[in-house]
C-alpha positions in Angstrom: 0.0 0.0 0.0 1.3 3.4 -1.0 0.5 6.0 1.7 1.7 9.6 1.4 3.0 11.6 4.3 4.3 15.2 4.7 7.0 15.2 2.1 5.9 12.2 -0.1 6.1 8.5 0.5 8.3 6.4 2.8 8.3 2.6 3.2 10.4 -0.5 3.9 12.7 -1.5 1.1 11.6 -4.7 -0.7 8.4 -4.8 1.3 6.4 -2.0 -0.1 9.2 0.3 -1.4 9.8 -1.7 -4.6 10.7 -0.8 -8.2 7.1 -1.4 -9.2 5.7 1.0 -6.6 8.3 3.6 -7.3 7.2 3.4 -11.0 3.6 4.0 -9.9 4.4 7.0 -7.8 6.7 8.5 -10.4 4.0 7.9 -13.1 1.5 9.8 -11.0 4.0 12.6 -10.3 4.8 12.8 -14.1 1.1 13.1 -15.0 0.6 15.8 -12.4 3.6 17.8 -13.6 2.4 17.6 -17.2 -1.1 18.8 -16.3 0.6 21.8 -14.6 2.4 22.6 -17.8 5.8 21.2 -16.6 8.4 20.1 -19.0 11.5 19.3 -16.9 12.2 17.4 -13.7 15.3 16.6 -11.7 16.0 13.4 -9.7 18.4 12.8 -6.9 19.2 10.1 -4.3 21.0 9.6 -1.0 23.3 6.8 0.2 20.7 4.2 1.1 20.6 0.6 -0.2 19.5 0.7 -3.9 18.7 4.4 -3.8 20.6 4.9 -7.1 18.5 2.1 -8.6 15.2 3.6 -7.4 16.3 7.0 -8.7 17.0 5.4 -12.1 13.5 3.8 -12.2 11.9 7.2 -11.2 14.0 9.0 -13.9 13.1 6.4 -16.6 9.4 6.7 -15.7 9.5 10.5 -16.0 11.4 10.4 -19.3 8.8 7.8 -20.6 6.2 10.5 -20.1 8.1 13.0 -22.3 9.5 15.1 -19.4 13.1 16.3 -19.9 14.7 14.4 -17.0 17.9 15.2 -15.2 19.4 12.5 -12.9 22.1 13.2 -10.4 25.5 11.8 -11.3 26.2 10.7 -7.7 24.5 10.7 -4.3 23.3 14.2 -3.5 22.1 16.0 -0.4 18.5 17.0 -0.4 19.2 20.8 -0.2 21.4 20.4 -3.3 18.7 18.6 -5.2 16.3 21.4 -4.2 18.8 23.9 -5.4 19.1 22.0 -8.7 15.3 22.3 -9.2 15.6 26.1 -9.1 18.9 26.3 -11.0 17.6 24.2 -13.9 14.2 25.9 -13.8 12.5 22.5 -13.4 8.8 22.0 -12.7 9.6 19.8 -9.7 12.1 17.4 -8.2 12.3 13.9 -6.8 14.7 12.9 -4.0 15.0 9.2 -3.2 15.6 9.2 0.5 14.0 8.3 3.8 15.8 11.2 5.5 16.5 10.2 9.2 14.6 6.9 9.1 16.3 3.6 9.8 18.4 2.0 7.0 15.6 -0.5 6.1 13.5 2.4 4.8 13.6 4.4 1.6 11.4 7.2 0.3 10.2 9.4 -2.5 10.5 13.1 -1.4 8.7 15.6 -3.7 10.0 19.1 -4.3 8.2 22.0 -5.8 9.5 24.3 -8.6 10.6 26.8 -5.9 13.1 24.4 -4.5 11.5 23.3 -1.3 9.1 20.9 0.4 6.0 20.1 -1.6 2.9 22.0 -0.5 -0.2 20.1 0.5 -1.8 21.0 -2.8 1.1 19.4 -4.8 1.0 16.2 -2.7 -2.8 15.9 -2.9 -2.6 16.5 -6.7 -0.1 13.6 -7.1 -2.2 11.4 -4.9 -5.2 12.1 -7.1 -3.3 10.9 -10.1 -2.2 7.8 -8.2 -5.9 6.9 -7.8 -6.6 7.1 -11.5 -5.3 5.4 -14.6 -1.5 5.4 -15.0 -0.4 5.4 -18.6 3.0 6.7 -19.8 3.2 8.3 -23.2 5.9 9.9 -25.4 9.6 9.5 -24.4 12.5 11.8 -23.7 16.2 11.2 -22.9 17.7 11.2 -19.4 20.7 13.6 -18.8 23.0 13.5 -15.9 23.6 16.6 -13.8 26.3 17.8 -11.4 25.4 21.0 -9.7 28.1 21.0 -7.0 30.1 24.0 -8.2 26.9 26.1 -8.7 25.7 25.2 -5.2 29.0 26.1 -3.7 28.9 29.5 -5.4 25.5 30.0 -3.8 27.0 29.3 -0.4 29.7 31.8 -1.2 27.1 34.5 -1.5 25.5 33.6 1.9 28.6 33.4 4.0 31.2 36.0 5.2 34.1 34.5 3.4 36.5 37.2 4.5 35.8 36.4 8.1 36.5 32.7 7.4 39.7 33.5 5.6 40.9 35.7 8.5 40.0 33.4 11.3 40.3 29.8 10.2 39.2 27.6 13.1 38.6 23.9 13.7 35.3 22.1 13.1 34.2 18.4 12.9 31.5 17.1 10.6 29.7 13.8 11.3 27.9 13.0 8.0 26.6 9.7 9.6 27.5 7.9 6.3 24.7 9.9 4.6 24.5 12.2 1.6 26.4 15.0 3.2 29.6 12.9 3.2 32.4 14.9 1.6 30.3 18.0 0.8 31.6 20.3 3.5 35.2 19.2 2.9 34.6 19.9 -0.8 33.3 23.4 0.1 36.3 24.2 2.2 38.5 23.3 -0.8 36.3 25.2 -3.2 36.4 28.5 -1.1 40.1 28.0 -0.2 39.3 28.5 3.5 41.9 28.0 6.3 39.2 26.1 8.2 40.4 22.7 9.5 37.5 20.4 8.9 37.7 16.9 10.4 35.2 14.3 9.0 33.6 11.4 11.0 31.6 8.7 9.2 32.5 10.7 6.0 32.3 7.7 3.7 28.9 6.8 2.3 27.4 3.8 4.1 23.9 2.4 3.4 23.7 1.1 7.1 24.8 4.5 8.5 27.4 2.8 10.6 24.8 0.9 12.6 22.6 3.8 13.8 19.5 5.6 12.5 20.8 8.6 10.6 19.1 11.1 12.9 21.3 13.8 14.5 20.2 13.2 18.1 22.5 12.5 21.1 21.7 8.7 21.2 23.3 8.3 17.7 26.4 10.4 18.2 28.6 8.3 20.5 31.7 8.5 18.3 31.5 12.3 17.9 30.8 12.9 21.6 33.8 10.8 22.5 36.1 12.6 20.1 35.0 16.0 21.4 35.7 15.1 25.0 39.4 15.8 24.1 38.7 19.2 22.5 38.5 22.7 24.0 36.0 25.5 23.2 35.1 26.9 20.8 35.5 23.7 18.7 32.3 21.9 17.9 31.0 19.1 15.7 28.2 19.6 13.1 26.0 16.6 12.3 23.9 16.1 9.2 21.2 13.4 8.8 20.8 10.8 6.1 20.0 13.3 3.3 21.8 16.3 4.9 18.8 18.6 5.2 18.8 18.5 9.1 21.5 19.8 11.5 22.6 18.6 14.9 25.6 19.6 16.9 27.9 18.6 19.7 30.4 20.8 21.6 33.9 20.6 23.2 33.8 18.3 26.3 31.5 15.9 24.6 28.0 17.5 25.2 25.1 17.4 22.9 23.8 20.8 21.6 20.2 20.4 20.6 18.2 21.8 17.6 16.4 24.5 19.7 19.7 25.9 20.8 21.0 25.8 17.2 17.9 27.7 16.0 18.4 30.3 18.6 22.1 30.9 17.9 21.4 31.1 14.2 18.6 33.6 14.8 20.8 35.8 17.0 23.7 35.6 14.5 21.6 36.5 11.4 20.0 39.4 13.3 23.5 40.5 14.4 24.5 40.7 10.7 21.7 43.3 10.3 19.2 41.0 8.6 15.5 41.4 9.3 12.3 39.4 8.8 9.8 37.1 10.3 10.8 34.2 12.6 8.9 31.0 11.9 8.8 28.1 14.3 6.6 25.1 14.7 4.4 24.4 17.7 7.0 21.9 19.0 9.8 24.5 19.0 11.3 26.1 22.1 9.6 29.0 23.9 13.0 30.7 23.9 12.7 31.3 20.1 9.7 33.5 20.6 11.2 35.3 23.5 14.4 36.0 21.5 12.3 37.2 18.5 10.5 39.6 20.8 13.8 40.8 22.2 15.1 41.4 18.7 11.8 43.2 17.7 11.0 40.5 15.1 7.6 39.1 14.3 7.0 35.5 15.3 4.8 33.1 13.3 4.0 29.7 14.9 2.9 26.9 12.6 1.8 23.3 12.8 4.6 20.6 12.7 5.8 20.0 9.2 8.3 21.9 7.2 5.7 22.4 4.4 4.2 25.1 6.7 7.5 26.9 7.0 8.0 26.6 3.2 4.6 28.3 2.8 5.7 31.2 5.0 8.9 31.6 2.9 6.9 31.6 -0.3 4.4 34.1 1.1 7.3 36.3 2.1 8.7 36.2 -1.5 5.3 37.3 -2.8 4.9 39.9 -0.1 8.3 41.4 0.9 6.8 43.1 4.0 6.3 39.5 5.3 9.7 38.2 4.3 11.1 35.4 6.5 14.5 35.7 8.2 14.7 32.1 9.5 12.3 29.2 9.9 12.9 26.0 11.7 11.4 22.9 13.3 12.3 20.8 16.4 13.9 18.1 14.4 16.7 20.3 13.2 15.4 21.4 9.8 16.2 25.1 9.4 16.0 27.5 6.4 17.4 31.0 6.2 16.8 34.2 4.2 18.5 34.5 0.8 18.7 30.8 0.1 16.1 28.3 -1.2 13.1 27.8 1.0 14.5 24.5 2.2 16.3 22.9 5.1 20.0 22.9 4.6 22.2 21.2 7.1 25.4 22.0 5.2 24.8 25.7 5.1 23.7 25.8 8.7 26.8 24.0 9.9 28.9 26.7 8.2 26.7 29.5 9.7 27.3 28.1 13.2 31.1 28.2 12.6 30.6 31.8 11.3 28.8 32.7 14.5 31.7 31.4 16.5 34.2 33.3 14.4 32.3 36.6 14.5 31.7 36.5 18.3 34.8 34.7 19.5 32.6 32.7 21.7 31.6 29.0 21.8 28.1 27.7 21.0 27.3 27.1 24.7 28.4 30.6 25.6 26.4 32.1 22.8 23.3 30.2 24.0 23.9 31.2 27.6 23.9 34.9 26.4 20.5 34.2 24.8 19.1 32.7 28.0 20.3 35.7 29.9 18.8 38.1 27.3 15.4 36.3 27.4 15.3 35.5 31.1 14.4 31.9 30.2 16.5 28.8 31.1 15.9 26.1 28.4 15.3 22.5 29.6 13.7 20.2 27.0 13.1 16.5 26.2 10.8 14.3 24.2 9.4 10.8 24.6 8.3 8.7 21.6 5.7 6.2 22.8 5.6 3.2 20.5 2.2 1.7 21.2 0.2 -1.5 20.5 -1.6 -1.3 17.1 -5.0 -1.3 18.8 -4.1 1.6 21.1 -6.7 4.4 20.8 -4.5 7.4 20.1 -7.4 9.8 19.5 -8.9 8.9 22.9 -5.6 9.5 24.6 -5.4 13.0 23.1 -9.0 13.8 24.0 -8.2 12.7 27.6 -5.3 15.1 27.7 -7.6 18.0 26.8 -9.3 17.4 30.2 -6.2 17.8 32.3 -6.2 20.8 34.6 -2.7 20.4 36.1 0.5 18.4 35.5 3.1 17.6 38.1 1.7 20.2 40.3 1.7 22.9 37.6 -1.6 24.5 36.7 -2.5 24.3 33.0 -3.3 27.9 31.8 -4.0 27.2 28.2 -4.9 24.3 25.9 -4.4 24.4 22.2 -5.5 21.8 19.7 -4.1 23.4 16.6 -1.7 20.5 16.1 -2.1 17.7 18.7 -2.7 18.9 22.2 -0.4 21.6 23.6 -0.7 22.4 27.3 0.8 25.7 28.6 1.9 25.6 32.2 1.6 28.3 34.8 5.3 29.1 35.0 6.0 29.3 31.3 6.7 25.6 30.5 4.6 23.5 28.1 3.8 19.9 27.1 2.7 18.8 23.6 1.2 15.5 22.6 1.1 14.6 18.9 -0.1 11.3 17.4 1.5 9.9 14.3 -0.8 9.7 11.3 0.8 6.5 10.0 2.2 4.7 13.0 1.0 3.5 16.4 3.0 6.3 18.0 2.5 9.3 20.2 5.2 11.9 20.7 5.3 13.9 23.9 7.4 17.0 24.0 8.2 19.0 27.2 10.0 22.2 28.0 10.3 24.1 31.3 12.5 26.8 32.9 13.7 24.2 35.5 15.2 20.8 34.9 13.4 19.0 37.6 10.0 20.4 36.5 10.7 19.5 32.9 11.5 15.9 33.8 8.5 15.7 36.1 6.0 17.0 33.6 7.3 14.7 30.8 7.2 11.7 33.1 3.6 12.4 34.3 2.3 13.2 30.8 3.8 9.9 29.6 2.3 7.9 32.5 -1.2 9.4 32.0 -1.1 8.9 28.3 -0.1 5.2 28.6 -2.8 4.7 31.2 -5.4 6.0 28.8 
């Protein structure tokens, strides 16, 4: 069964993610693009098992429908594929990847002509074609593309190269065996920077060296160990399986979460004199809103899903008075002004290094400055509850709407815009969100105090499991 999610379709390789099913999805996608007047499409892939083969099948299907089809010459990060869509003025893009999912998964990510996540309208349009007759017609050749140099030139325009060339520095990059492998080292050579960049897991590996390619603390044992022997301001950037998400670890071997990364990048970009809206999802840290307020920037909060952040960027391009400075989600996907409306873990890694060079301070010091500015101490964690197939997720969320307190904290506001978000009396919050495709409920928690954060998360978890 083919079931679309936020960015497209993901499934287990050889179970439902097969050549035949990829052909069906690619055929529906081709029919949709042609009905929209599209004539060109680009196709890329990550380092997963048979990703290149699935990409070839998708490209052949597109070409069989008369679309001018461009296939990546080698594995390619998702932000580079999205950049290629714009660079080649294509009607859309296909990225064969399952992003941060375990190695047994693969996926078909859909990109719009603007070089970003497919809008709900695009996804539903392709789904509608999937439900109808699938009949290829015409034919066109498949051309290979390599947009590495053009992408690097785009990064040149976004970074302060003179600062990098004056200051150098040391930075690690853990590519997790994914599509970001070799790309930052290549950029350092391209720009002739004196930055010393040390790679970990920098060779493509379809098993991602035995972990899920998600840049969270549990998957970063090697990097955390290496950084125990380093001194500030050295840090390690981490990119996920397709390199659109960013994670980080700092000297001494501590994890630096995505909320902190978002805040540091926001402060850094504003410090460079850039202005615009700040867009965060409902699962993002409260400190982002407080920092935006301190910087006199408008905050827009969306449902979870990068497509909503993409919508805000596209709206800002049409209406410059609503232009977006930065938009990000809890999972580490962050887009910035002046680039494609897309998550880019590679660019964000370099921007973090730029923030260090410009300030002369480490990432933890920069975030400590933000906590002092906003008056909010950030303590955050998340539980992913993997439930029995017959567990009533909807009933669990309805029950949460009836809670009046949590771990002794009075609940002052309940929002059901995306899941159930409970705002606590002293500024903390808890969010419960059910997966639309899995027997899974995610519980997010943030507070101004470590003990309170842990207590609210534990109690919300217990009550949810109890039904």
